N, C-alpha and C positions, 0 to 999 in steps of 0.2 A: 502590731505593737501599739499600745496606748501611749499617746504623747501628751504630756501636760504642757499647756501653753501659758505663758505669763499673762495674767489678766490685765485689763486696761485700768487706767487710773480713774475711771469713771465710777466712783463709789456709789453704793446703793443706799446710802444713809437716808435718802429722801423716799425710799420705798415705803408705802403705807401698809402696815400690817394690822389686821384686825382679827380678833378671836371671838367667835360666836359659840357660846355654850347653849345647848338646847335641852330642855327637860331638867329634871332634878339632878341627874348624874353630871350633865354638862355644866350646870350651874355650880356644882361642888368643885369641879375641876378648875373652873374660872376663878372661884374664890381662892383656891390654893395657889394659883398663879399670881393673883393680885397680892397675896400675902408675901410672896417671894420677891416682889418688886420688879416691875417692868415699865420703865418710863416711856419707851418708844412704841408701845402697843396699845391700841384701843380695845376695850373689852365690852362685849355685848352679851346679854342673856335673853333668851326667849323661852317662855313657859306658858302652859295652859293653867297652871296653879298660881293664882294671884297672891296667895299668902306666901308661897315659896319665893316669889319675886321680891318681896319686901326684905328677905334675908340676904339677897345678893349684894355683893360689894362692887358690882360692875357699874361703869358710868352710865350705860344705856340699858334700859330694860323694856322688853316688848312682851305684852300679854297676847298670846295667841288664842284665837277662837273666842273672842269676847262675847260674841252673840251665841255661838253654839255650845260653849262649855260654861259660860257665865263665871269664869274664874275658878271653877271647882276641879280642874284637872281633866285628864283623859281617861281615867279609870282603867289604866293598863290596857287600853284598846288602841292599837295603832291606827285603826280606821278613823277614830276620833282625832288622833294626832294629825293625820293627813288632812282631814277636813279643816282643822284649825289652822294649819300652815297655809293651806290654799286661801282661806278666808283673809289672812293678814300678811300674805306674801309681799305685798307692796310696802308694808312697814319695814320688813326685813331688807328689801332691796334699797330703800332710802338710806338705811344705816350703813350699807356696805358698798354702795355703788362707786365710791371714790377709792376703794381699796385696791392695792396691787395684788395682795394675797389674803385670802380668808382661811383661817383654821377653824374647822367645824368640830366641835367636841360634844360627845354625848355618851351616856351609858345605854346600851341597847338591851332590849328585852321588855321595856315598859311601853307605855302608850305614846307619850310625847316625843321622846328621843327617836324611837324606832319608826314612828309614823311621820313626823315632821321633817326629820333630817334629810331623807331622800328628796322630798319636795323642794326644800331649800337648796340642796345641791344641784338639782335640775335647773332651778332658776338662775343660779350662779353660772352654770355652764352656758345657758342661753345668753347671758350677759358677757361671756368670755372673761370671767374673773377667775383667776387661778384659785382652786379650792383644794385644801388638804384636810381630810377627815381623820381625826384621832378618836377612836371609839373603844369602849370596853364591852366584853361579853360577860354574861351573868355567871354567878357561882352555880355549881351543881345543885346546891340545896335550895335554889330559887325555883327549881322545877323545870320539867321538859317543855312546858308551854312557853315560858319566857325564853328558853334557849332557841326554840323554833322561831319565835318572833324575831330574835336577834339575827339568826341566820337568814331569814327572809329579808330583813333590812339590809344586811351586808350585800346580798345579791343586787338589790336596787341601788345601793350606794356605789357599788362597783361600776355601774353603768354611767354614772354622772360625775363623780369626783376625779380630779387629776391624780391624786395619790391617796391611798387608804392605809392607815396603820391600825391594826387590831391588837388590843391588849387583852389577853385571856386571863381574866381575874382568877379563875380556879387554878389554872396551871401555875400561876405565880404564888398563890397562897399555899399550894401543896408543898412548895419548896421553902417556906418561911419557917424559922425556928418556932416551935410551939409556945415558947415563952414570950414571943413578941405580942404586944397588946393589939387590940382591935384598931385603936387609933393609929398606931405606928404602921400597921399593915396597910391601912387605907392611905396613909401618907406615902408609902412606897408606890402604890398604884397611881396616885395623883402625881407623883414625881416623874413618872414616865413621860406623859405629854409635856410636862414642864421642861424636861431635859431636851426633848425633841425640838420644841419651839425655841427654847433658849439658844440652842446651837445655831439655828437659822438666823434668829434675831441678832446674835452676836456677830455673825459674819456680815450681816447687813449694816449694823450700827457701830461696831467697835473698830478702832484702828488696828491694823495688822501688817505683818511683813508682806503678805500676798493679798492683794485686793481682788474682790469678786464683784461683778456687776449683776444686776437683777436678771438680765437675760440668761445668764448661766444658771442661776437658781431655778428660773422658770423652765429651762430646758430639761433639767434633771427631774423636776417635780411633775412635768407634763408627760411622763412615760406611760400614763394610763395603766396603773396596776397597783399592787400591794407593795408596801415598804416595811423595812425593819430597821431598828436602830441598835447600835452597840457602842458602849463607852468604856474607856479605860483611863486610869489615872495612876501615876507613880511618881516617886521622888528618888533622888540618889543617882548612882551610876546607871547609865543606859536607861534613864527614866523614860525618854520618848519612845524607844523601841519596846520597852516593857508595857507602856500604856497602849501602844498600837496592837501588841499581841493580845492584851487583855480585851481590847475592843472587838477584835475579830474572833476571839474565843468564846464570846457570849453564846450560850447554848441555843438561844433562839436564832441568832445570826448564823450559827453553824447549820441549823436545820435548813435555813434558807440558802446558805452558801453565797458569798459575795460573787462567786463565779457565775451565778445565774441571774445577776442583776443587770438591767440595761442602763442604769445610771447609778453613780456613787458620788455622794457629797461627803468630803472629808474635811473636818475641822480640827486643827491642832492649836491648842491654846497654852500659853505660858507667860511668864513675866518677861521683862525686857532682856533677861539674861539667857533666854532660849537661843541656842546656837543654830546656825544655818545647817551644820552637819547633823545636828539632832533632828531638825525638821526633815532633812533629806532621808535620814535613816528610818524615821517613823513613816513617812510617805511611801518608802520603798516596800515596807511590810504589806501595806494595802495594795500597792501597785502590782506586786507579784501574785496576789490572789485574785485580782479582778480579771474578768473576761477581756480578751484582747479587743473586742468590739465595743466594750462599754464606754459610756461617756463619763469621765471623772473630772470633778471640780474640786480643787484644793484651796482651802482658805486657812489663813493663820491669824489668830487673834491675840493681841497683847492684853493680858489681864494681870496687873501687878498684885492683886489680892491672892493669886495662886502661890506666890512665894517661890519655893523650890519645886513645886509640883507642876507636872505637865499633864494635860488632859487631851485625849484623842476621841473624837466622836465620828462614827461612820454611819451614814444614812444610805442604805441601799434600796433603790427603787425599781419599779417596772417588772415585778414578778407577776406572772399570770395567775388567774384565779385557781385553775386546776393544779398547777405545778407548785403553788406556794400555800395558799390559804388553807386548803384541806389538810396539809401537813401540819400547819400551825394549830388547827383546831383539834387534831387527833393526838399529837405527840406531846408527852410531858416536857416542859421546858423550864429553865431557870429565869431569873430576873433579866430584863433587857439590859440593865446597866447598873453600876454601883451608885447607891444613894448615900452621900456622905453624912447627912444630918438626920438619921433616924434613931431608933432605939439604941441606948447605950449597950444593950446586950449584943447587938450586932457588931458594934465597933470593938467590943472587948474580945472578939474572936481572933483579931489580928495578932500574929506573933512577930511578924517582921515589921519593924518600925519604919523601914525605908520604903515600903510599898504599901499603898492604900489597902484597907481591909477588903478581903474577898467578899463579893456580893453574896447575900444569903441565898442558899440553894445551888451555888456554883461549886462543883467539886474542887478540892484543893489542887492547886496548880502543881504539875510535876516539876521536879528539879530542873531548872533551866541550864543549858550548856552555856559556857562563856560566849558572848556575842562579839563577833568580829564584823563591824559595820562595813569593812572593805569587801565582804562577801555579798553585800546587798547591791542589787542593781539600782542605780540612781535615775529617777525620772528625769525627763528632758528639761522640765522647768528648773530643776535643781542643778542640773549640769550647767545650764546657762548662767545661773546665779553664782555658782562656785568658780566659774571661769572668769568672772569679772574682777 
């Protein structure tokens, strides 16, 4: 049986989080995060294209391969990207050496991201710095060569990073309403790493009912494998349970099944009116589906801006390469999580005003039976709190 233990009062607000975007795709994801507003995170971009670096909003910019590429990019050749990273790896390490965790972000398939990212990940591993890579795979229309380059880079990354999240661009776009604009479609894609990193950063920096220390985060993320993320949000009656069910019903999370994860990080966020019984009921939904030997860390964040809404984020880690990533690469999937601030056409599809809009590409939810929270098994940490 999985036992939730009450976490220590040693907050991880002092944990140093850095985000490193590599190549053009990584730089775009970093810009999207900066625009969303993250005060507790340091942003760095590294690129072989000197002109592209001038467009970055990051505090720190590193030009890779100054001598070998002369600032003109990698020409879609990962071998050039590798040499450029090796040439300036010391500059990268100087920027991240004091970090507790580094998020590596890139779009795979090109030269800089695919070539440089594995080199950087290897260097971080040698320095024993926790590294979490969030990468995208190319669209089909970009051609077989770029897809092969991306797959080769994934295999190399898997050897060095602690946790790897793969965002399959083509699978997501296939599920998007055809009326959604190109700008909003890319906003969806960029929103996925935003949500993932925000969930971890919130647990680290925001006050909550249940505190989590960095050692717990590190334990979950050092499972050495692939990870997936699912998010749900709801308001009204049984909001916490509905949000939890939505999180585990993500089609991508379903394909990977929480039961196959070696680690699960669960974040439940709400305003100060979030009840203890609500927290317990939402946690129980995840608890019942997780493997009995999995390590589960539960965090709860107070966010007054949510109002009556409750959000539940599940990050499942430690999937093996063969058991998980091949399935992700081959099967059609829907969005990883709901994106609240995208095209109006997406929001207008909602019919129930008490529940957040269904993510684009996710089949309409079946009619739910009345929920009796008394039927849910309560995790140990909740039983301890309820008995006080």
